[in-house]
VMD Tcl script that draws the C-alpha trace (Angstrom):
set ca {
  {0.05 -0.02 0.14}
  {2.83 2.51 0.86}
  {3.90 1.64 -2.70}
  {0.52 2.41 -4.40}
  {0.50 5.77 -2.17}
  {4.18 6.91 -3.39}
  {3.23 5.73 -6.66}
  {0.01 8.07 -6.48}
  {1.61 11.02 -5.48}
  {4.33 10.65 -7.84}
  {2.10 10.29 -10.92}
  {0.22 13.45 -9.34}
  {3.19 15.52 -9.03}
  {4.49 14.22 -12.86}
  {0.78 15.48 -14.07}
  {1.09 18.73 -12.52}
  {4.51 19.35 -13.83}
  {3.77 18.63 -17.31}
  {0.48 20.92 -16.85}
  {2.86 23.56 -15.88}
  {5.26 23.22 -18.23}
  {2.61 22.93 -21.47}
  {0.91 26.11 -19.94}
  {4.06 27.85 -19.94}
  {5.41 26.96 -23.44}
  {1.89 27.31 -25.25}
  {0.98 30.79 -23.21}
  {1.43 33.65 -25.92}
  {4.11 35.72 -25.25}
  {3.28 39.53 -24.53}
  {5.67 41.43 -26.77}
  {8.74 41.72 -24.35}
  {10.43 44.98 -24.90}
  {12.79 47.00 -23.26}
  {12.60 51.26 -23.74}
  {15.21 52.97 -22.09}
  {14.92 56.85 -22.07}
  {17.69 59.03 -20.44}
  {16.99 62.62 -20.82}
  {20.40 64.51 -20.52}
  {18.43 68.02 -20.63}
  {17.27 70.04 -23.95}
  {19.07 70.06 -27.13}
  {21.87 72.71 -27.34}
  {20.95 75.96 -29.00}
  {23.45 76.66 -31.71}
  {23.37 80.53 -32.69}
  {24.39 81.30 -36.17}
  {27.57 84.05 -36.12}
  {26.13 87.19 -37.92}
  {27.25 88.45 -40.78}
  {30.86 90.41 -41.13}
  {30.08 93.84 -40.55}
  {30.87 96.32 -43.33}
  {34.33 97.67 -43.45}
  {36.24 100.50 -41.91}
  {36.62 103.46 -44.67}
  {38.49 106.27 -42.83}
  {40.82 109.00 -44.93}
  {43.86 107.79 -42.72}
  {44.67 105.33 -39.99}
  {43.56 106.68 -36.86}
  {45.20 107.51 -33.58}
  {44.48 104.59 -30.87}
  {44.05 106.57 -27.35}
  {44.71 104.53 -24.37}
  {41.93 104.15 -22.08}
  {43.76 103.11 -18.68}
  {40.42 102.53 -16.64}
  {39.22 99.26 -19.13}
  {43.25 99.03 -19.80}
  {42.36 99.13 -24.11}
  {43.26 101.54 -26.88}
  {40.41 102.87 -28.47}
  {40.23 104.58 -31.89}
  {39.26 108.41 -31.96}
  {38.32 110.88 -34.37}
  {36.27 108.18 -36.55}
  {32.77 106.81 -36.50}
  {33.55 103.48 -35.49}
  {34.02 101.25 -32.14}
  {37.49 100.25 -32.76}
  {39.57 99.02 -29.54}
  {42.75 97.41 -29.63}
  {44.16 94.79 -26.87}
  {46.67 92.02 -27.22}
  {47.25 92.63 -30.61}
  {44.12 92.34 -31.95}
  {41.92 95.02 -32.88}
  {38.18 95.03 -31.88}
  {35.05 95.89 -33.62}
  {31.70 96.54 -31.88}
  {29.08 96.92 -34.68}
  {25.11 95.99 -34.73}
  {25.09 94.66 -31.27}
  {28.27 92.06 -32.03}
  {31.73 91.73 -31.20}
  {33.98 91.09 -34.08}
  {38.17 90.82 -33.87}
  {40.72 90.92 -36.83}
  {44.54 92.11 -36.97}
  {44.26 95.52 -38.56}
  {41.65 98.46 -38.04}
  {40.27 97.67 -41.27}
  {39.53 93.94 -40.87}
  {39.08 91.27 -42.12}
  {36.58 90.56 -39.22}
  {36.09 87.14 -37.39}
  {33.07 87.36 -35.05}
  {34.07 87.34 -31.35}
  {31.79 85.65 -28.87}
  {31.62 87.97 -25.98}
  {33.02 85.47 -23.51}
  {36.07 85.42 -25.76}
  {36.62 89.07 -25.37}
  {39.44 91.08 -23.23}
  {38.61 91.74 -19.79}
  {38.70 95.35 -20.06}
  {36.02 94.72 -22.94}
  {33.91 92.60 -20.96}
  {33.76 94.46 -18.11}
  {32.07 97.62 -19.50}
  {29.06 98.06 -21.52}
  {29.64 99.45 -24.70}
  {28.14 102.83 -23.52}
  {30.08 103.21 -20.68}
  {33.37 102.69 -23.03}
  {32.15 105.63 -25.34}
  {32.12 107.80 -21.75}
  {36.15 107.10 -21.33}
  {36.91 107.39 -25.23}
  {35.32 110.86 -25.00}
  {36.77 112.25 -22.05}
  {40.42 110.86 -23.30}
  {39.79 112.11 -26.87}
  {38.95 115.68 -25.08}
  {41.77 115.90 -23.53}
  {43.88 114.49 -26.96}
  {42.21 117.01 -28.81}
  {42.48 120.04 -26.67}
  {46.58 119.15 -25.90}
  {47.29 118.26 -29.26}
  {50.69 117.62 -29.98}
  {51.51 118.34 -26.06}
  {49.25 115.04 -25.11}
  {51.08 113.53 -22.39}
  {48.91 110.22 -22.77}
  {49.88 107.05 -24.68}
  {48.60 106.70 -27.99}
  {49.73 105.19 -31.64}
  {48.14 105.43 -35.26}
  {46.53 102.47 -35.81}
  {47.79 100.21 -38.97}
  {45.80 97.84 -41.46}
  {47.91 94.95 -42.02}
  {45.79 92.04 -42.35}
  {48.07 90.83 -45.07}
  {51.06 91.31 -43.88}
  {53.68 87.66 -42.61}
  {56.05 89.42 -40.60}
  {55.83 90.08 -37.08}
  {55.70 93.38 -35.52}
  {56.07 94.91 -31.86}
  {52.36 94.92 -30.98}
  {52.61 94.98 -27.31}
  {49.94 95.52 -24.91}
  {51.22 99.15 -24.22}
  {52.39 100.30 -27.13}
  {49.98 98.40 -30.37}
  {51.27 98.87 -33.45}
  {51.97 102.02 -35.83}
  {53.71 105.22 -34.74}
  {53.78 105.23 -31.10}
  {54.02 108.11 -28.77}
  {54.02 107.22 -25.22}
}
mol new
graphics top color blue
foreach p $ca { graphics top sphere $p radius 0.5 }
foreach p [lrange $ca 0 end-1] q [lrange $ca 1 end] { graphics top cylinder $p $q radius 0.2 }
display resetview
């Protein structure tokens, strides 16, 4: 009898195992899919550089007078916002900054963060105030002007090196 009970239990377990396997194998798979989404923020904003400004047209090389507070030279006596710092000319036109190797360009768009500290530190209207104040002294004193200045050169195609130090600029110098 013991053998019969054991056989009955094994038969029931075997049948239960078979039913479970058949049910598992015959079940329709529920389209198992995995989706992974990683949000790293909005896409970067790409800002196209503005077109280069119109050319600088002047009769003669403008005098570049040193403004001690922002620590830059500025063109005076011309209708352009041209500055000179660290061997580069900077031109503000149409709300944008540009840089070039000479006062006449060619001009390359400059992002604000790449500007020298003296140009970043002040808004353009404040730079105009500094320029006008120093230009008045330059005009009043004429040849007796004691400030630092030089006459700009337009050398966008020159391959030779010049002394264009931060304090002297390029051109005919007077300290």
